[in-house]
C-alpha positions as CSV (number, residue, x, y, z in Angstrom):
1,M,-26.7,-74.6,-6.1
2,P,-25.7,-70.9,-6.5
3,T,-25.5,-68.9,-3.4
4,N,-24.8,-65.3,-2.3
5,I,-26.9,-63.8,-5.2
6,I,-29.7,-62.3,-3.2
7,P,-28.5,-58.7,-2.3
8,V,-27.8,-57.8,1.4
9,I,-28.8,-54.2,1.9
10,D,-27.7,-52.0,4.8
11,I,-30.8,-49.9,5.6
12,K,-29.3,-47.9,8.4
13,S,-29.9,-44.6,6.5
14,L,-33.6,-45.5,6.1
15,V,-33.9,-46.3,9.8
16,Q,-31.8,-43.5,11.4
17,S,-31.0,-40.7,8.8
18,N,-33.0,-37.6,8.1
19,N,-30.9,-37.1,5.0
20,N,-33.2,-37.7,2.0
21,E,-30.3,-38.3,-0.4
22,Q,-28.9,-41.1,1.8
23,K,-32.4,-42.6,2.2
24,L,-33.0,-42.4,-1.5
25,I,-29.9,-44.4,-2.2
26,V,-31.1,-47.2,0.0
27,A,-34.6,-47.0,-1.4
28,K,-33.4,-47.4,-4.9
29,S,-31.3,-50.4,-3.9
30,I,-34.5,-52.0,-2.5
31,R,-36.4,-51.2,-5.7
32,Q,-33.7,-52.7,-7.9
33,A,-33.5,-55.9,-5.7
34,C,-37.3,-56.3,-6.0
35,E,-37.3,-55.7,-9.7
36,T,-34.5,-58.2,-10.3
37,Y,-35.0,-60.9,-7.6
38,G,-38.1,-60.1,-5.6
39,F,-36.0,-60.8,-2.5
40,F,-33.3,-59.1,-0.5
41,Q,-31.8,-59.3,3.0
42,I,-31.4,-56.3,5.3
43,I,-28.9,-55.5,8.0
44,N,-28.6,-52.6,10.5
45,H,-32.4,-52.7,10.9
46,D,-32.4,-51.7,14.6
47,V,-34.2,-54.8,15.8
48,P,-32.2,-55.8,18.9
49,Q,-30.3,-59.0,18.8
50,N,-31.4,-60.0,22.3
51,L,-35.0,-59.6,21.2
52,I,-34.4,-61.9,18.2
53,D,-32.8,-64.4,20.6
54,D,-35.7,-64.1,23.0
55,M,-38.2,-64.5,20.2
56,T,-36.4,-67.7,19.0
57,N,-36.3,-69.1,22.5
58,E,-40.0,-68.4,23.2
59,S,-41.0,-69.9,19.8
60,F,-39.2,-73.1,20.7
61,R,-40.8,-73.2,24.1
62,F,-44.2,-73.1,22.5
63,F,-43.5,-75.8,20.0
64,R,-42.0,-78.1,22.8
65,L,-45.4,-78.1,24.5
66,P,-47.4,-81.3,24.5
67,S,-49.6,-81.6,21.4
68,D,-52.8,-81.4,23.5
69,D,-51.8,-78.1,25.0
70,K,-50.9,-76.6,21.6
71,L,-54.2,-77.7,20.1
72,K,-56.1,-75.6,22.8
73,F,-54.9,-72.6,20.8
74,A,-55.7,-74.0,17.4
75,A,-58.1,-72.6,14.8
76,R,-61.6,-74.1,14.5
77,R,-60.5,-76.8,12.0
78,W,-58.5,-78.6,14.7
79,N,-60.3,-77.2,17.8
80,P,-64.1,-77.0,17.4
81,Q,-64.3,-74.8,20.4
82,S,-62.2,-72.1,18.9
83,K,-63.8,-68.8,17.7
84,N,-61.1,-68.4,15.0
85,Q,-61.2,-69.8,11.5
86,Y,-57.8,-68.5,10.5
87,R,-55.6,-67.4,13.4
88,G,-54.1,-69.8,15.8
89,Y,-52.1,-73.0,15.9
90,F,-52.0,-75.6,13.2
91,P,-50.3,-79.1,13.5
92,A,-47.4,-80.5,11.5
93,Y,-49.4,-83.2,9.8
94,V,-51.2,-80.6,7.6
95,N,-48.3,-79.7,5.4
96,G,-45.1,-80.9,7.2
97,K,-44.6,-77.9,9.4
98,E,-46.5,-76.7,12.5
99,G,-47.2,-73.1,13.1
100,L,-48.9,-70.4,15.1
101,D,-50.5,-67.5,13.4
102,I,-50.7,-64.3,15.5
103,S,-52.9,-61.5,14.3
104,N,-52.7,-57.7,15.1
105,P,-52.5,-57.7,18.9
106,Y,-54.0,-54.2,19.0
107,M,-57.2,-55.0,17.2
108,S,-60.1,-53.9,19.4
109,P,-62.5,-56.6,20.6
110,T,-65.3,-54.0,20.4
111,H,-64.8,-53.0,16.8
112,P,-67.8,-53.8,14.6
113,Y,-65.7,-56.0,12.3
114,V,-64.6,-58.1,15.2
115,Q,-68.1,-58.2,16.7
116,E,-69.6,-59.1,13.3
117,N,-67.0,-61.8,12.6
118,V,-65.8,-60.2,9.4
119,P,-63.2,-62.7,8.1
120,L,-59.6,-62.4,9.4
121,H,-60.7,-59.9,12.2
122,E,-59.9,-62.5,14.9
123,L,-58.4,-62.0,18.3
124,N,-55.4,-63.9,19.4
125,Q,-55.7,-67.0,21.5
126,W,-52.7,-66.5,23.7
127,P,-51.1,-69.4,25.6
128,T,-51.9,-69.1,29.3
129,E,-49.4,-67.8,31.8
130,Q,-49.6,-71.2,33.5
131,L,-48.2,-72.8,30.4
132,L,-45.5,-70.3,29.3
133,G,-45.5,-67.4,31.9
134,K,-46.1,-63.7,31.4
135,Q,-42.9,-63.1,29.4
136,W,-44.1,-65.2,26.4
137,K,-46.8,-62.8,25.4
138,M,-44.7,-59.7,26.2
139,T,-41.9,-61.0,23.9
140,I,-44.2,-61.8,21.1
141,T,-45.9,-58.4,21.3
142,Q,-42.6,-56.6,21.4
143,Y,-41.4,-58.4,18.4
144,W,-44.6,-57.6,16.6
145,D,-44.0,-53.9,17.3
146,Y,-40.5,-54.0,15.9
147,M,-41.7,-55.9,12.8
148,W,-44.5,-53.4,12.2
149,H,-42.1,-50.4,12.6
150,L,-39.6,-52.1,10.2
151,S,-42.4,-52.7,7.7
152,V,-43.4,-49.1,7.7
153,I,-39.7,-48.1,7.2
154,I,-39.3,-50.4,4.2
155,M,-42.6,-49.2,2.6
156,R,-41.6,-45.6,3.1
157,G,-38.4,-46.5,1.2
158,I,-40.4,-48.1,-1.6
159,A,-42.6,-44.9,-1.8
160,L,-39.4,-42.8,-2.1
161,A,-38.1,-45.1,-4.8
162,F,-41.3,-44.4,-6.8
163,D,-41.0,-40.6,-6.4
164,L,-43.9,-40.5,-3.9
165,N,-44.2,-39.0,-0.5
166,E,-42.7,-41.4,1.9
167,S,-46.0,-41.6,3.9
168,Y,-47.9,-42.7,0.7
169,F,-48.6,-46.3,2.0
170,D,-49.3,-45.4,5.7
171,K,-53.1,-45.3,5.4
172,L,-53.1,-48.4,3.2
173,I,-51.7,-50.6,5.9
174,D,-53.3,-48.9,8.9
175,D,-56.9,-47.4,8.8
176,T,-57.4,-47.0,12.5
177,A,-57.2,-43.2,12.2
178,N,-60.3,-43.4,10.0
179,G,-62.2,-45.7,12.3
180,G,-61.0,-48.9,10.7
181,A,-60.1,-52.1,12.5
182,G,-56.5,-51.9,11.6
183,T,-54.0,-53.9,9.6
184,L,-54.6,-57.6,8.8
185,S,-50.8,-58.2,9.1
186,A,-49.9,-61.5,10.8
187,L,-46.8,-62.8,12.6
188,R,-46.2,-66.5,12.2
189,L,-44.0,-68.9,14.1
190,N,-43.1,-71.9,11.8
191,F,-41.5,-75.0,13.1
192,Y,-40.2,-77.7,10.7
193,P,-39.7,-81.0,12.6
194,K,-37.6,-83.8,11.3
195,R,-39.9,-85.5,8.7
196,D,-41.0,-89.0,9.4
197,D,-43.1,-91.7,7.5
198,S,-46.4,-90.3,8.9
199,M,-45.9,-87.1,6.8
200,P,-46.6,-87.3,3.1
201,P,-43.5,-86.5,1.0
202,L,-43.4,-83.1,-0.8
203,I,-41.7,-83.3,-4.2
204,G,-40.8,-80.3,-6.2
205,E,-41.2,-80.2,-10.0
206,D,-37.5,-80.8,-10.3
207,G,-37.6,-83.8,-8.1
208,Q,-36.2,-82.0,-5.0
209,I,-37.7,-83.3,-1.7
210,L,-39.1,-80.3,0.2
211,S,-40.1,-79.2,3.7
212,C,-42.3,-76.5,2.3
213,E,-44.0,-76.6,-1.1
214,T,-43.4,-74.0,-3.8
215,H,-45.5,-71.0,-3.3
216,C,-45.7,-67.2,-3.7
217,D,-46.7,-64.8,-0.9
218,N,-50.0,-62.9,-1.5
219,V,-49.5,-60.1,1.0
220,I,-47.7,-56.8,0.4
221,L,-44.4,-57.7,2.0
222,T,-42.8,-60.5,4.0
223,I,-40.1,-60.0,6.6
224,L,-38.5,-63.4,7.5
225,Y,-36.1,-64.4,10.2
226,Q,-34.6,-67.8,9.5
227,H,-32.8,-69.1,12.6
228,Q,-29.4,-70.7,11.8
229,V,-30.8,-73.5,9.6
230,G,-31.3,-72.4,5.9
231,G,-33.1,-74.3,3.2
232,L,-35.0,-71.4,1.7
233,Q,-34.7,-71.3,-2.1
234,V,-35.9,-68.7,-4.6
235,Q,-36.9,-69.4,-8.2
236,L,-35.3,-67.2,-10.8
237,D,-35.9,-67.0,-14.6
238,N,-33.6,-66.6,-17.6
239,P,-32.5,-69.3,-17.1
240,K,-35.1,-70.8,-14.8
241,R,-33.3,-72.1,-11.7
242,W,-33.4,-72.3,-7.9
243,I,-30.9,-70.4,-5.8
244,N,-30.3,-70.7,-2.1
245,V,-30.9,-67.8,0.3
246,D,-28.0,-67.9,2.7
247,V,-28.5,-67.5,6.4
248,V,-26.9,-64.1,7.4
249,P,-26.8,-63.9,11.2
250,Y,-29.4,-61.5,12.6
251,A,-30.4,-60.3,9.1
252,F,-34.0,-60.4,7.8
253,V,-35.0,-61.8,4.4
254,V,-37.5,-59.5,2.8
255,N,-39.7,-60.4,-0.3
256,A,-42.3,-58.7,-2.3
257,G,-45.8,-60.3,-2.3
258,R,-48.4,-60.4,-5.1
259,C,-50.2,-57.4,-3.6
260,L,-47.0,-55.2,-3.9
261,E,-46.6,-56.5,-7.4
262,R,-50.1,-55.2,-8.1
263,L,-49.4,-51.9,-6.4
264,T,-46.4,-51.3,-8.5
265,N,-48.0,-52.4,-11.7
266,G,-45.8,-55.4,-12.0
267,L,-42.5,-53.6,-11.6
268,L,-41.7,-55.2,-8.3
269,K,-41.8,-59.0,-8.6
270,A,-43.5,-61.6,-6.3
271,I,-41.3,-64.7,-6.7
272,N,-41.9,-68.4,-6.1
273,H,-39.9,-69.8,-3.2
274,R,-39.7,-73.1,-1.2
275,V,-37.8,-74.8,1.6
276,T,-35.8,-77.9,0.8
277,L,-35.9,-81.0,3.0
278,L,-33.5,-80.7,5.9
279,K,-31.9,-83.3,8.2
280,Q,-32.5,-81.1,11.2
281,E,-35.3,-79.1,12.8
282,R,-35.9,-75.6,11.4
283,L,-37.5,-72.5,12.8
284,S,-38.6,-69.5,10.8
285,I,-40.5,-66.4,11.8
286,P,-42.2,-64.5,9.0
287,F,-44.1,-61.2,9.4
288,F,-46.7,-60.8,6.7
289,L,-47.4,-57.1,6.0
290,S,-51.0,-56.7,4.9
291,A,-53.3,-53.9,4.0
292,C,-56.7,-53.4,5.7
293,Y,-59.8,-55.2,4.8
294,T,-61.6,-52.5,2.8
295,T,-58.4,-50.9,1.4
296,P,-58.5,-50.5,-2.4
297,I,-55.3,-51.9,-4.1
298,V,-54.6,-49.5,-6.9
299,A,-51.4,-49.2,-9.0
300,L,-49.1,-46.4,-8.0
301,P,-49.5,-43.4,-10.4
302,T,-45.8,-43.4,-11.0
303,S,-45.8,-47.1,-11.9
304,I,-47.9,-46.5,-15.0
305,S,-46.3,-45.3,-18.2
306,K,-46.3,-45.8,-22.0
307,E,-43.7,-48.4,-21.5
308,N,-45.5,-50.0,-18.6
309,P,-49.3,-49.6,-19.2
310,L,-51.8,-50.5,-16.5
311,K,-51.8,-54.3,-15.9
312,Y,-54.2,-54.7,-13.0
313,E,-57.7,-53.5,-12.2
314,P,-58.3,-52.1,-8.7
315,I,-59.4,-54.6,-6.1
316,N,-60.3,-54.5,-2.4
317,Y,-57.8,-56.2,-0.2
318,G,-60.1,-58.3,2.0
319,P,-61.9,-60.4,-0.7
320,Y,-58.6,-60.7,-2.6
321,I,-56.6,-62.1,0.3
322,L,-59.4,-64.4,1.4
323,K,-59.4,-66.1,-2.0
324,A,-55.6,-66.1,-2.3
325,I,-54.8,-67.8,0.9
326,Q,-56.9,-70.9,0.0
327,Q,-53.8,-72.2,-1.8
328,F,-52.3,-72.9,1.7
329,K,-53.5,-76.1,3.4
330,E,-53.5,-74.6,6.9
331,Y,-56.2,-72.1,5.8
332,R,-58.6,-74.5,4.1
333,R,-61.7,-75.7,5.8
334,D,-60.9,-79.4,5.3
335,D,-58.3,-81.7,3.8
336,N,-60.4,-82.3,0.7
337,T,-60.4,-78.7,-0.5
338,N,-58.5,-78.3,-3.8
């Protein structure tokens, strides 16, 4: 299986430099990676290594809790007393991995969208201090802050790469300045236990046994930390093949989602990926950058040309993402949903 193909990009200039020429060099590297592979890895991102270690440790602490304790923080499908349909814990028997979806921690409980139960505007169900202590929530929130900041930096780089003002995407991903409820971005903790006979096997179209089925992200951008254990594969064309995404210590894997593909009129590619079956436990922590519920998703003016005519009609993000996530078992209302 080929390795070391996915580019590793040093984004220090995007993070720290005020030199537009240096920033543009990195921005163009990101664009080229997304046009070619849909994926890249980043280093020198300014997320502290000790925070990544703390996040890893706190994630394992949560998943080591007894099942009954974790289910207290589950979405309504597994915990009828929950107010949340989408955000919260889901158990491993659903699709071979267990996870905890964490929504925007700064979403106001008094905002009309929250009060009126507009889909995805759900408050987090934090584990109690009795279970995990005060530090758990503090670590998760701090990590969220860094992921949000990193997302903004990457999106500003993409704007520069398309000859736009670097703040072009700011209002698309955060509408609070205009009275909105804020981003629908989500942080997820994923734990892949060793598979046993109680879990239905996942088989890829090429016969590969999987820990996570083949899928394509629907959001704008995903920033993934894969802790030590790999298994992530990306599907490339010409010729069609699967390649490994190597684990680079303290690097983040970044991939374009279908929403970013729409925003760039198909120039940046959202690519299928999967996780192969492993003989050991695996932890991954993706941050899914989303737009806001009422945000219109319209192709960038600089992405449309005679050679690349308009491919997608404008859509509103909320209805789009609600329909799109139904492909994932953890978001369906019941096991019989197709």
